[in-house]
C-alpha angles and dihedrals in degrees: 000000000000089000088046089052092053091046094053094045090053093046117118086231089068102030090064130013110281114239113265119258102282122229111244131243099351134039114212111228089219130034093261093170092062092051094059112095122225113274111252121232093243121036111193098174094067101040116114092237093054092045090048092053093048093048093047090055087057087064093244140106112263088222090061091054091048091050090050091053090048089053090051091052091050089052088056094053105271117139116248092254094048092045092053092047094048094046091051090054096045103067092144092060092048090048091051092053091045091052089053090051093049092049093052090046093052094046097038092230101138091115095057092040092051092051092051094042096045089233130134122309114292095244091050092048092050090056096053123102123259096261094051091048089053090049093053091043089056093047089054092060093066094205092135092236090291096118094060089043092055092044091051088061088066096263117141113259091240091056092043091057088052094048098044099072091056096052105026093096089070090070129239098265091051093048092048091054092044091053090052091048094049091049090049092052096043105037111022096089114083134194096048099083095105092046092051092049094047093048094047091052091045093051091050093045096053100041110113102152129089110278123231121220093274092053093043093054089047092050090049089052092051092048090053089052092047091053093061129073110283093020119204091349084079093054092104092044105100098200089055105036103032093074090053091045092054092046091051097039107024092162088073084086089066096055109111115228096217100033099042121359098053094044089049091053091048091050094050089051088051091052089056107268111136110235095242088056098049089091089057090058096044096047090048092053111015095179086076087072090056095045125107109242098215100038102034115018103037095049090054092048088050090050090059091048089052089051089060100261109140119234092245091059096044091068092048092048092048090052093050096036115019088178089081084092091061117107089223093056094047092050092046090056088059089052090048091053090052091048092052090048091053089049089050091237116140114258086225087075091058092045092053091045097052093046092062099029107025090170085082086075089074092057120101120234088241091059093047090048091056089057093049092049090053092051089048089053088054089056096253106148124213089256091054091043094064098068090040094057096039092051097041109019090161087081087080088064094057123101115240092240089055092054092045089054089059092046090051090048092058093042090053087055089058101263117137125224092263091055091047089053090052091050090051092050093045098043109011095175089069090070088058092053125109111253097214101035098040118013101038092043091057093047092047090049092053093047092047088051091055106265111146115246091224090062095051097089090054093046094050093044092054096042116012091164086076087081091063096051119105113250100216098034101038118008101042096044091053093048091045089052092063092043089052090053090059105268120133125236088253090056093049091048090051090051091050092048092050098043114008094178084075088086090061096064124098115247095218100037100038117008102045099047094044094046092047091053090047094052103033105033106023089038091218121156118253089246090068092079090051088058094043112020089163084080087089092060093067126089111257094214098029102048117353098057098038094050093043092054091050092052092044092049090058092044092237125157115212141149125258087252093057092042099051112013093073121086120241095266095051092044091051093050096046101042104023102030092233132111098229128041113234112258092246090059099042117118118259127193122248144086 
């Protein structure tokens, strides 16, 4: 990894700013994306009721205007079915044409309009029916039917009129097919809607580095989605998110299916993205769709290989965190490597961390340093820190105040800073837990069950992992097992207080077979496990049975404590009269 570090730091991608993700296959002469205004929550100009009102005021049937728009679309190459569907979803465009007809009717200006538009003679135009006037009004706009197409996607009419000039040269039939292809790629997979939403929110939440243009446009797209009803949970819903996607990235309509989109999909599959999940990657970072494969995407993939990330992990990282193709993120990784080097922490730790939690790549070194300083204050040395970060790298994503809340929670229970540090080192994921929704719930559950509050520090010190166990699926069934065997709540609480790891053992694999052997073969009373609950920690085959048969063979009566608490040497000397226990009777670890 040291060599990989040197390679990445010397890479041209980090020596000088990498070129931004290039729009493919067309470069807009002006920043069109920045000129499009955010989509409002309620759009009155394109609602059927508003359009109907406007058309009615033009003294014509709205259905005539819609039919006229459909005819225009057919003239530009749309199939009858596509033309009818587009016209039905573009009421704003039809209303705009109808308003133009009404104005000319009221002012009697058909003659001057006809001369300027190169249409029929003014007198002849004035005599036409409403639908024909709308048709000729539409023809005069020379937008190739692209404006109603874009509006039919759910885009505001004002934005559709801005977008159309940039994409109209493709031709209406091509654009209709392209829209269908894009929707198929982005929204045909089902079952991943929740994952897409969660990941999008997580990527936004943990970004603390300056964003390049590609990230800024993505964040703007996400913010537009968040502003509407349903928010990012609607990201994978095509009817909802596609209009915002086109408004934010209008050049998507210029991406050729055969020359760009299909090769891009094939490449992502080659990198390791399962085909059903490709939409997750593209919706989470739409600039990828606009990027040139050879000049933009492949060099960034190669940069990660040069940094020591194996090919098999790059696909997984891209699926979890598509922003690894962002220039800002790649450059930030170089800064993180330098930071870890200055802190004298092996770069291997960072490599392991980003493979499992690539969202760390969006964290600034300042934010990471604040976490390391906090761990240092707890007394966690750099040597102790390595296993903590490699086993639970998500700790680097936590905010310092969130970690301090957990520390305070334990201190309020009576645990000192040294005990808290030991808990972090033993079970690092606890420090990433939510105090109210996880830790307090477990403590309240134990107290409600009958565990004494004064015993809680001892219980947590011995078995902090208890706080990560599910109440209904793990803790309660194990407690109920003992209650079902005839023990009282007081007995169970006593057992937990004496040996809290008890709650970590499986009922079927550990508790049942050991308790059955205790009751049926050893003929011990049930109360014996209340006095010595550590009995369940010993291996049935490796320690419990061998020692029991030795004791039974000598016709000796002894407690579970005397039978199992002694190490092999003391047990051999006391019960066999020898200094070393035979190998066949030596204790072995296991359940």
